[in-house]
Backbone as JSON Lines, residues from 0, in Angstrom:
{"i":0,"aa":"X","n":[101.95,124.59,196.97],"ca":[101.69,124.1,195.62],"c":[101.17,122.67,195.72]}
{"i":1,"aa":"X","n":[100.14,122.37,195.01],"ca":[99.58,121.03,194.97],"c":[100.44,120.16,194.06]}
{"i":2,"aa":"X","n":[100.76,118.97,194.53],"ca":[101.59,118.08,193.73],"c":[100.82,117.57,192.52]}
{"i":3,"aa":"X","n":[101.46,117.59,191.38],"ca":[100.88,117.03,190.18],"c":[101.22,115.56,190.14]}
{"i":4,"aa":"X","n":[100.45,114.81,189.44],"ca":[100.75,113.38,189.35],"c":[101.64,113.06,188.17]}
{"i":5,"aa":"X","n":[101.63,113.92,187.13],"ca":[102.41,113.61,185.94],"c":[103.02,114.88,185.35]}
{"i":6,"aa":"X","n":[104.15,114.72,184.77],"ca":[104.76,115.76,183.95],"c":[105.3,115.04,182.72]}
{"i":7,"aa":"X","n":[105.05,115.6,181.57],"ca":[105.51,114.97,180.33],"c":[106.99,115.29,180.1]}
{"i":8,"aa":"X","n":[107.57,114.59,179.17],"ca":[108.95,114.86,178.77],"c":[109.06,116.32,178.33]}
{"i":9,"aa":"X","n":[108.09,116.77,177.55],"ca":[108.09,118.16,177.09],"c":[108.01,119.14,178.27]}
{"i":10,"aa":"X","n":[107.21,118.81,179.29],"ca":[107.12,119.67,180.48],"c":[108.5,119.83,181.12]}
{"i":11,"aa":"X","n":[109.23,118.72,181.23],"ca":[110.56,118.77,181.83],"c":[111.51,119.62,181.0]}
{"i":12,"aa":"X","n":[111.45,119.47,179.69],"ca":[112.34,120.26,178.82],"c":[111.99,121.74,178.9]}
{"i":13,"aa":"X","n":[110.71,122.05,178.87],"ca":[110.3,123.46,178.95],"c":[110.67,124.06,180.3]}
{"i":14,"aa":"X","n":[110.51,123.29,181.37],"ca":[110.91,123.78,182.7],"c":[112.41,124.03,182.74]}
{"i":15,"aa":"X","n":[113.18,123.12,182.14],"ca":[114.63,123.3,182.09],"c":[114.99,124.54,181.27]}
{"i":16,"aa":"X","n":[114.29,124.77,180.2],"ca":[114.51,125.92,179.33],"c":[114.26,127.22,180.09]}
{"i":17,"aa":"X","n":[113.13,127.27,180.79],"ca":[112.81,128.47,181.58],"c":[113.83,128.68,182.71]}
{"i":18,"aa":"X","n":[114.22,127.59,183.35],"ca":[115.19,127.69,184.45],"c":[116.56,128.13,183.93]}
{"i":19,"aa":"X","n":[116.95,127.66,182.77],"ca":[118.21,128.09,182.17],"c":[118.19,129.6,181.93]}
{"i":20,"aa":"X","n":[117.11,130.1,181.39],"ca":[116.99,131.55,181.14],"c":[116.99,132.33,182.45]}
{"i":21,"aa":"X","n":[116.37,131.77,183.48],"ca":[116.21,132.47,184.75],"c":[117.48,132.43,185.61]}
{"i":22,"aa":"X","n":[118.11,131.26,185.71],"ca":[119.21,131.11,186.67],"c":[120.52,130.64,186.06]}
{"i":23,"aa":"X","n":[120.51,130.28,184.78],"ca":[121.71,129.74,184.17],"c":[121.76,128.23,184.31]}
{"i":24,"aa":"X","n":[122.77,127.65,183.71],"ca":[122.88,126.19,183.63],"c":[122.93,125.53,184.99]}
{"i":25,"aa":"X","n":[123.56,126.15,185.96],"ca":[123.68,125.52,187.29],"c":[122.34,125.38,187.99]}
{"i":26,"aa":"X","n":[121.37,126.17,187.59],"ca":[120.04,126.07,188.18],"c":[119.2,124.96,187.59]}
{"i":27,"aa":"X","n":[119.69,124.34,186.53],"ca":[118.93,123.28,185.87],"c":[119.27,121.96,186.55]}
{"i":28,"aa":"X","n":[118.66,121.77,187.73],"ca":[118.87,120.53,188.48],"c":[117.55,119.76,188.51]}
{"i":29,"aa":"X","n":[117.67,118.47,188.7],"ca":[116.49,117.63,188.75],"c":[115.6,118.05,189.9]}
{"i":30,"aa":"X","n":[116.18,118.31,191.06],"ca":[115.39,118.71,192.23],"c":[114.66,120.03,191.98]}
{"i":31,"aa":"X","n":[115.37,121.01,191.43],"ca":[114.75,122.31,191.19],"c":[113.61,122.19,190.18]}
{"i":32,"aa":"X","n":[113.82,121.41,189.14],"ca":[112.79,121.26,188.12],"c":[111.59,120.49,188.67]}
{"i":33,"aa":"X","n":[111.84,119.45,189.45],"ca":[110.74,118.68,190.05],"c":[109.91,119.6,190.94]}
{"i":34,"aa":"X","n":[110.58,120.43,191.7],"ca":[109.87,121.37,192.57],"c":[109.03,122.35,191.75]}
{"i":35,"aa":"X","n":[109.61,122.9,190.7],"ca":[108.88,123.84,189.84],"c":[107.67,123.18,189.18]}
{"i":36,"aa":"X","n":[107.83,121.92,188.8],"ca":[106.74,121.21,188.14],"c":[105.74,120.62,189.13]}
{"i":37,"aa":"X","n":[106.12,120.57,190.4],"ca":[105.23,120.0,191.4],"c":[105.1,118.49,191.28]}
{"i":38,"aa":"X","n":[106.21,117.83,190.91],"ca":[106.21,116.38,190.77],"c":[107.43,115.82,191.51]}
{"i":39,"aa":"X","n":[107.5,114.51,191.59],"ca":[108.65,113.88,192.22],"c":[109.77,113.67,191.2]}
{"i":40,"aa":"X","n":[110.96,113.38,191.71],"ca":[112.09,113.08,190.82],"c":[111.84,111.81,190.01]}
{"i":41,"aa":"X","n":[110.99,110.95,190.51],"ca":[110.66,109.73,189.77],"c":[110.09,110.03,188.4]}
{"i":42,"aa":"X","n":[109.33,111.13,188.32],"ca":[108.78,111.54,187.03],"c":[109.91,111.84,186.04]}
{"i":43,"aa":"X","n":[110.97,112.45,186.54],"ca":[112.11,112.75,185.67],"c":[112.67,111.47,185.08]}
{"i":44,"aa":"X","n":[112.91,110.47,185.94],"ca":[113.54,109.24,185.49],"c":[112.61,108.38,184.64]}
{"i":45,"aa":"X","n":[111.34,108.69,184.61],"ca":[110.43,108.03,183.7],"c":[110.72,108.47,182.26]}
{"i":46,"aa":"X","n":[111.16,109.75,182.11],"ca":[111.36,110.33,180.79],"c":[112.82,110.42,180.35]}
{"i":47,"aa":"X","n":[113.74,110.45,181.31],"ca":[115.17,110.64,181.0],"c":[116.01,109.65,181.78]}
{"i":48,"aa":"X","n":[117.08,109.19,181.12],"ca":[118.0,108.28,181.79],"c":[118.77,109.03,182.88]}
{"i":49,"aa":"X","n":[119.19,110.27,182.54],"ca":[119.97,111.07,183.47],"c":[119.93,112.54,183.05]}
{"i":50,"aa":"X","n":[120.62,113.39,183.79],"ca":[120.62,114.82,183.48],"c":[121.25,115.08,182.11]}
{"i":51,"aa":"X","n":[122.23,114.3,181.73],"ca":[122.89,114.46,180.44],"c":[121.87,114.35,179.29]}
{"i":52,"aa":"X","n":[120.96,113.42,179.41],"ca":[119.93,113.27,178.37],"c":[119.01,114.49,178.34]}
{"i":53,"aa":"X","n":[118.67,115.01,179.52],"ca":[117.87,116.23,179.58],"c":[118.63,117.4,178.95]}
{"i":54,"aa":"X","n":[119.91,117.5,179.23],"ca":[120.73,118.59,178.67],"c":[120.73,118.51,177.15]}
{"i":55,"aa":"X","n":[120.88,117.32,176.59],"ca":[120.84,117.16,175.13],"c":[119.49,117.63,174.58]}
{"i":56,"aa":"X","n":[118.41,117.24,175.24],"ca":[117.08,117.66,174.8],"c":[116.91,119.17,174.92]}
{"i":57,"aa":"X","n":[117.46,119.75,175.97],"ca":[117.41,121.2,176.17],"c":[118.18,121.92,175.07]}
{"i":58,"aa":"X","n":[119.36,121.43,174.74],"ca":[120.15,122.04,173.67],"c":[119.44,121.93,172.33]}
{"i":59,"aa":"X","n":[118.82,120.79,172.07],"ca":[118.04,120.62,170.83],"c":[116.87,121.6,170.8]}
{"i":60,"aa":"X","n":[116.2,121.77,171.92],"ca":[115.07,122.7,172.01],"c":[115.53,124.12,171.71]}
{"i":61,"aa":"X","n":[116.65,124.52,172.31],"ca":[117.17,125.87,172.08],"c":[117.59,126.06,170.62]}
{"i":62,"aa":"X","n":[118.31,125.1,170.08],"ca":[118.77,125.22,168.7],"c":[117.59,125.31,167.74]}
{"i":63,"aa":"X","n":[116.54,124.55,168.01],"ca":[115.35,124.6,167.16],"c":[114.71,125.98,167.24]}
{"i":64,"aa":"X","n":[114.54,126.51,168.45],"ca":[113.93,127.84,168.57],"c":[114.83,128.89,167.94]}
{"i":65,"aa":"X","n":[116.09,128.81,168.21],"ca":[117.03,129.84,167.78],"c":[117.13,129.89,166.26]}
{"i":66,"aa":"X","n":[117.04,128.76,165.62],"ca":[117.19,128.76,164.17],"c":[115.84,128.69,163.48]}
{"i":67,"aa":"X","n":[115.15,127.57,163.59],"ca":[113.92,127.36,162.83],"c":[112.8,128.32,163.22]}
{"i":68,"aa":"X","n":[112.45,128.35,164.5],"ca":[111.32,129.17,164.92],"c":[111.61,130.66,164.78]}
{"i":69,"aa":"X","n":[112.75,131.09,165.31],"ca":[113.06,132.51,165.29],"c":[113.2,133.02,163.86]}
{"i":70,"aa":"X","n":[113.99,132.34,163.08],"ca":[114.2,132.81,161.71],"c":[112.95,132.62,160.86]}
{"i":71,"aa":"X","n":[112.18,131.58,161.13],"ca":[110.92,131.41,160.42],"c":[109.98,132.57,160.66]}
{"i":72,"aa":"X","n":[109.89,132.99,161.93],"ca":[109.05,134.14,162.25],"c":[109.58,135.42,161.61]}
{"i":73,"aa":"X","n":[110.88,135.6,161.67],"ca":[111.47,136.84,161.17],"c":[111.47,136.9,159.65]}
{"i":74,"aa":"X","n":[111.69,135.8,159.02],"ca":[111.9,135.82,157.57],"c":[110.7,135.38,156.75]}
{"i":75,"aa":"X","n":[109.8,134.64,157.38],"ca":[108.77,133.96,156.63],"c":[107.74,134.79,155.9]}
{"i":76,"aa":"X","n":[107.42,135.97,156.39],"ca":[106.25,136.63,155.83],"c":[106.54,137.92,155.08]}
{"i":77,"aa":"X","n":[107.78,138.21,154.81],"ca":[108.06,139.42,154.03],"c":[109.23,139.18,153.09]}
{"i":78,"aa":"X","n":[109.12,139.76,151.93],"ca":[110.2,139.65,150.95],"c":[111.23,140.76,151.13]}
{"i":79,"aa":"X","n":[110.91,141.77,151.94],"ca":[111.79,142.93,152.12],"c":[112.95,142.57,153.05]}
{"i":80,"aa":"X","n":[114.18,142.53,152.53],"ca":[115.32,142.13,153.37],"c":[115.57,143.08,154.54]}
{"i":81,"aa":"X","n":[115.32,144.37,154.36],"ca":[115.5,145.31,155.46],"c":[114.52,145.02,156.6]}
{"i":82,"aa":"X","n":[113.28,144.69,156.25],"ca":[112.28,144.35,157.26],"c":[112.66,143.05,157.96]}
{"i":83,"aa":"X","n":[113.19,142.09,157.21],"ca":[113.63,140.83,157.83],"c":[114.75,141.1,158.83]}
{"i":84,"aa":"X","n":[115.68,141.99,158.5],"ca":[116.76,142.34,159.43],"c":[116.2,143.02,160.67]}
{"i":85,"aa":"X","n":[115.23,143.9,160.48],"ca":[114.61,144.57,161.63],"c":[113.93,143.55,162.54]}
{"i":86,"aa":"X","n":[113.27,142.57,161.94],"ca":[112.59,141.53,162.73],"c":[113.59,140.66,163.49]}
{"i":87,"aa":"X","n":[114.69,140.32,162.83],"ca":[115.73,139.54,163.52],"c":[116.24,140.33,164.71]}
{"i":88,"aa":"X","n":[116.48,141.6,164.51],"ca":[116.96,142.48,165.58],"c":[115.95,142.51,166.74]}
{"i":89,"aa":"X","n":[114.67,142.67,166.43],"ca":[113.64,142.72,167.47],"c":[113.51,141.4,168.21]}
{"i":90,"aa":"X","n":[113.57,140.3,167.48],"ca":[113.49,138.99,168.12],"c":[114.69,138.75,169.03]}
{"i":91,"aa":"X","n":[115.82,139.34,168.68],"ca":[117.0,139.23,169.52],"c":[116.74,139.72,170.93]}
{"i":92,"aa":"X","n":[115.97,140.79,171.05],"ca":[115.63,141.32,172.38],"c":[114.75,140.34,173.14]}
{"i":93,"aa":"X","n":[113.83,139.71,172.43],"ca":[112.9,138.79,173.08],"c":[113.6,137.56,173.64]}
{"i":94,"aa":"X","n":[114.59,137.06,172.92],"ca":[115.24,135.83,173.37],"c":[116.54,136.1,174.11]}
{"i":95,"aa":"X","n":[116.81,137.36,174.43],"ca":[118.08,137.71,175.08],"c":[118.37,136.91,176.35]}
{"i":96,"aa":"X","n":[117.44,136.71,177.27],"ca":[117.8,135.97,178.49],"c":[118.29,134.55,178.22]}
{"i":97,"aa":"X","n":[117.6,133.82,177.35],"ca":[118.03,132.44,177.08],"c":[119.29,132.44,176.22]}
{"i":98,"aa":"X","n":[119.41,133.37,175.3],"ca":[120.6,133.45,174.46],"c":[121.84,133.74,175.31]}
{"i":99,"aa":"X","n":[121.7,134.67,176.23],"ca":[122.82,135.01,177.13],"c":[123.21,133.79,177.97]}
{"i":100,"aa":"X","n":[122.22,133.1,178.53],"ca":[122.5,131.92,179.35],"c":[123.22,130.85,178.53]}
{"i":101,"aa":"X","n":[122.78,130.65,177.3],"ca":[123.42,129.64,176.44],"c":[124.86,130.02,176.15]}
{"i":102,"aa":"X","n":[125.12,131.27,175.87],"ca":[126.48,131.71,175.57],"c":[127.4,131.57,176.77]}
{"i":103,"aa":"X","n":[126.89,131.87,177.95],"ca":[127.7,131.68,179.16],"c":[127.97,130.2,179.39]}
{"i":104,"aa":"X","n":[126.97,129.38,179.2],"ca":[127.12,127.94,179.36],"c":[128.12,127.39,178.33]}
{"i":105,"aa":"X","n":[128.08,127.93,177.14],"ca":[128.97,127.45,176.06],"c":[130.44,127.66,176.39]}
{"i":106,"aa":"X","n":[130.73,128.53,177.32],"ca":[132.13,128.76,177.71],"c":[132.72,127.55,178.43]}
{"i":107,"aa":"X","n":[131.85,126.71,179.03],"ca":[132.34,125.58,179.81],"c":[131.81,124.23,179.35]}
{"i":108,"aa":"X","n":[130.84,124.22,178.46],"ca":[130.22,122.97,178.03],"c":[130.34,122.81,176.52]}
{"i":109,"aa":"X","n":[131.13,121.84,176.06],"ca":[131.32,121.67,174.62],"c":[130.02,121.47,173.83]}
{"i":110,"aa":"X","n":[129.06,120.75,174.37],"ca":[127.81,120.54,173.64],"c":[127.05,121.87,173.49]}
{"i":111,"aa":"X","n":[127.06,122.71,174.5],"ca":[126.42,124.03,174.41],"c":[127.19,124.91,173.43]}
{"i":112,"aa":"X","n":[128.52,124.82,173.45],"ca":[129.33,125.59,172.51],"c":[129.0,125.2,171.07]}
{"i":113,"aa":"X","n":[128.84,123.91,170.83],"ca":[128.5,123.44,169.48],"c":[127.11,123.94,169.07]}
{"i":114,"aa":"X","n":[126.16,123.91,169.99],"ca":[124.81,124.39,169.69],"c":[124.83,125.89,169.35]}
{"i":115,"aa":"X","n":[125.58,126.66,170.12],"ca":[125.68,128.1,169.86],"c":[126.36,128.35,168.52]}
{"i":116,"aa":"X","n":[127.44,127.62,168.26],"ca":[128.16,127.8,167.0],"c":[127.26,127.47,165.81]}
{"i":117,"aa":"X","n":[126.53,126.39,165.91],"ca":[125.63,125.98,164.83],"c":[124.53,127.03,164.62]}
{"i":118,"aa":"X","n":[123.91,127.48,165.7],"ca":[122.84,128.48,165.59],"c":[123.38,129.8,165.05]}
{"i":119,"aa":"X","n":[124.55,130.22,165.51],"ca":[125.13,131.46,165.02],"c":[125.45,131.37,163.53]}
{"i":120,"aa":"X","n":[125.94,130.22,163.11],"ca":[126.26,130.01,161.68],"c":[124.99,130.2,160.84]}
{"i":121,"aa":"X","n":[123.9,129.6,161.29],"ca":[122.63,129.73,160.55],"c":[122.16,131.18,160.55]}
{"i":122,"aa":"X","n":[122.22,131.83,161.7],"ca":[121.77,133.21,161.81],"c":[122.63,134.13,160.95]}
{"i":123,"aa":"X","n":[123.94,133.97,161.02],"ca":[124.83,134.79,160.2],"c":[124.55,134.59,158.71]}
{"i":124,"aa":"X","n":[124.26,133.37,158.32],"ca":[123.91,133.11,156.92],"c":[122.66,133.85,156.49]}
{"i":125,"aa":"X","n":[121.65,133.86,157.35],"ca":[120.41,134.58,157.02],"c":[120.63,136.08,156.97]}
{"i":126,"aa":"X","n":[121.37,136.61,157.92],"ca":[121.63,138.05,157.94],"c":[122.43,138.44,156.69]}
{"i":127,"aa":"X","n":[123.48,137.67,156.41],"ca":[124.31,137.96,155.23],"c":[123.49,137.88,153.95]}
{"i":128,"aa":"X","n":[122.58,136.92,153.86],"ca":[121.73,136.8,152.67],"c":[120.86,138.05,152.5]}
{"i":129,"aa":"X","n":[120.32,138.56,153.59],"ca":[119.53,139.8,153.53],"c":[120.39,140.95,153.04]}
{"i":130,"aa":"X","n":[121.6,141.04,153.57],"ca":[122.5,142.12,153.18],"c":[122.91,141.99,151.71]}
{"i":131,"aa":"X","n":[123.13,140.77,151.28],"ca":[123.47,140.54,149.87],"c":[122.3,140.99,148.97]}
{"i":132,"aa":"X","n":[121.06,140.69,149.39],"ca":[119.88,141.14,148.64],"c":[119.82,142.67,148.57]}
{"i":133,"aa":"X","n":[120.34,143.32,149.59],"ca":[120.34,144.79,149.62],"c":[121.5,145.38,148.82]}
{"i":134,"aa":"X","n":[122.29,144.51,148.17],"ca":[123.32,144.99,147.27],"c":[124.74,144.97,147.81]}
{"i":135,"aa":"X","n":[124.95,144.45,149.0],"ca":[126.32,144.37,149.53],"c":[127.03,143.18,148.92]}
{"i":136,"aa":"X","n":[128.32,143.35,148.63],"ca":[129.08,142.22,148.11],"c":[129.24,141.19,149.23]}
{"i":137,"aa":"X","n":[129.56,139.94,148.89],"ca":[129.6,138.87,149.9],"c":[130.52,139.17,151.09]}
{"i":138,"aa":"X","n":[131.71,139.73,150.85],"ca":[132.61,140.02,151.97],"c":[132.02,141.06,152.9]}
{"i":139,"aa":"X","n":[131.46,142.12,152.32],"ca":[130.82,143.17,153.12],"c":[129.61,142.61,153.87]}
{"i":140,"aa":"X","n":[128.83,141.81,153.18],"ca":[127.64,141.22,153.81],"c":[128.03,140.36,155.0]}
{"i":141,"aa":"X","n":[129.07,139.54,154.84],"ca":[129.53,138.69,155.95],"c":[130.03,139.52,157.12]}
{"i":142,"aa":"X","n":[130.81,140.56,156.83],"ca":[131.35,141.42,157.89],"c":[130.21,142.14,158.62]}
{"i":143,"aa":"X","n":[129.27,142.69,157.89],"ca":[128.16,143.41,158.51],"c":[127.25,142.46,159.3]}
{"i":144,"aa":"X","n":[127.09,141.23,158.82],"ca":[126.31,140.25,159.57],"c":[126.99,139.96,160.91]}
{"i":145,"aa":"X","n":[128.29,139.79,160.87],"ca":[129.04,139.55,162.11],"c":[128.94,140.74,163.05]}
{"i":146,"aa":"X","n":[129.03,141.95,162.51],"ca":[128.88,143.15,163.34],"c":[127.49,143.22,163.97]}
{"i":147,"aa":"X","n":[126.48,142.85,163.21],"ca":[125.11,142.87,163.75],"c":[124.99,141.86,164.89]}
{"i":148,"aa":"X","n":[125.49,140.66,164.69],"ca":[125.42,139.64,165.74],"c":[126.21,140.08,166.97]}
{"i":149,"aa":"X","n":[127.4,140.63,166.77],"ca":[128.21,141.07,167.9],"c":[127.56,142.22,168.65]}
{"i":150,"aa":"X","n":[126.92,143.13,167.94],"ca":[126.24,144.22,168.64],"c":[125.05,143.69,169.43]}
{"i":151,"aa":"X","n":[124.38,142.7,168.89],"ca":[123.25,142.07,169.56],"c":[123.73,141.4,170.85]}
{"i":152,"aa":"X","n":[124.77,140.58,170.74],"ca":[125.28,139.87,171.91],"c":[125.9,140.85,172.91]}
{"i":153,"aa":"X","n":[126.59,141.84,172.43],"ca":[127.16,142.86,173.32],"c":[126.08,143.64,174.04]}
{"i":154,"aa":"X","n":[124.91,143.72,173.46],"ca":[123.8,144.41,174.09],"c":[123.37,143.8,175.41]}
{"i":155,"aa":"X","n":[123.73,142.53,175.65],"ca":[123.41,141.9,176.92],"c":[124.19,142.54,178.06]}
{"i":156,"aa":"X","n":[125.36,143.09,177.72],"ca":[126.27,143.6,178.73],"c":[126.28,145.12,178.84]}
{"i":157,"aa":"X","n":[125.8,145.79,177.81],"ca":[125.82,147.25,177.79],"c":[124.4,147.76,178.07]}
{"i":158,"aa":"X","n":[124.25,148.55,179.13],"ca":[122.89,149.06,179.42],"c":[122.35,149.88,178.25]}
{"i":159,"aa":"X","n":[121.07,149.71,178.0],"ca":[120.4,150.44,176.92],"c":[119.21,151.19,177.51]}
{"i":160,"aa":"X","n":[118.76,152.21,176.8],"ca":[117.56,152.9,177.29],"c":[116.37,151.96,177.29]}
{"i":161,"aa":"X","n":[115.35,152.29,178.09],"ca":[114.18,151.39,178.18],"c":[113.51,151.12,176.84]}
{"i":162,"aa":"X","n":[113.38,152.12,176.0],"ca":[112.77,151.94,174.69],"c":[113.87,151.95,173.65]}
{"i":163,"aa":"X","n":[114.19,150.79,173.13],"ca":[115.3,150.68,172.18],"c":[114.85,150.76,170.73]}
{"i":164,"aa":"X","n":[113.58,150.98,170.48],"ca":[113.07,150.98,169.11],"c":[113.82,151.97,168.22]}
{"i":165,"aa":"X","n":[113.95,153.21,168.65],"ca":[114.63,154.23,167.85],"c":[116.11,153.92,167.73]}
{"i":166,"aa":"X","n":[116.71,153.46,168.82],"ca":[118.12,153.1,168.8],"c":[118.38,151.94,167.84]}
{"i":167,"aa":"X","n":[117.53,150.94,167.88],"ca":[117.67,149.8,166.97],"c":[117.55,150.24,165.51]}
{"i":168,"aa":"X","n":[116.6,151.12,165.23],"ca":[116.42,151.6,163.86],"c":[117.67,152.35,163.4]}
{"i":169,"aa":"X","n":[118.23,153.15,164.28],"ca":[119.45,153.9,163.93],"c":[120.64,152.96,163.73]}
{"i":170,"aa":"X","n":[120.77,151.96,164.6],"ca":[121.86,150.99,164.46],"c":[121.75,150.25,163.13]}
{"i":171,"aa":"X","n":[120.53,149.88,162.76],"ca":[120.34,149.2,161.49],"c":[120.69,150.13,160.33]}
{"i":172,"aa":"X","n":[120.31,151.4,160.44],"ca":[120.68,152.37,159.41],"c":[122.2,152.45,159.25]}
{"i":173,"aa":"X","n":[122.91,152.49,160.38],"ca":[124.38,152.56,160.34],"c":[124.95,151.31,159.67]}
{"i":174,"aa":"X","n":[124.44,150.14,160.03],"ca":[124.93,148.89,159.43],"c":[124.64,148.81,157.93]}
{"i":175,"aa":"X","n":[123.6,149.5,157.49],"ca":[123.21,149.42,156.09],"c":[123.76,150.58,155.24]}
{"i":176,"aa":"X","n":[124.43,151.52,155.88],"ca":[124.98,152.65,155.15],"c":[126.29,152.25,154.48]}
{"i":177,"aa":"X","n":[126.41,152.58,153.23],"ca":[127.63,152.26,152.48],"c":[128.61,153.43,152.65]}
{"i":178,"aa":"X","n":[129.89,153.12,152.75],"ca":[130.89,154.18,152.94],"c":[130.88,155.22,151.82]}
{"i":179,"aa":"X","n":[130.51,154.8,150.62],"ca":[130.53,155.72,149.48],"c":[129.22,156.5,149.33]}
{"i":180,"aa":"X","n":[128.25,156.24,150.22],"ca":[126.94,156.93,150.12],"c":[127.01,158.33,150.72]}
């Protein structure tokens, strides 16, 4: 690999983000990132005081994607709450590697735990709002939102068939079925 002369602060954060998804928090080292970027460690210290500052920036990056970007994409272009739920479900598959890494990291790092808690709170609020629009009372909407999130997160650990489209549609149908229907 040819050495680059510069890497921006954003380059370092994005490299850390990719490395977190690939190897977990322990793989997010200055040496590993410098190697991936093809720069020296000096480039890191030009942009960050220390690894702690990079970790804060990484957590901010994840929280922004997890809440603003993801939900903006899922919710922004349709008024149909069922379609918004389907989009949230589909996006969950796309971000599964980084989401899983963040949740594992949150078990040992209070700042990561806070970021996950904050992002989950926002996501649960959006899911519950969709369910409320579909006619569920607030308690039912909150419970079903939590079930949807738990099934999503549990999906990281439970093997699924290669094509989950039909399975996801059926799971959403089950979550949206009323006991009295």
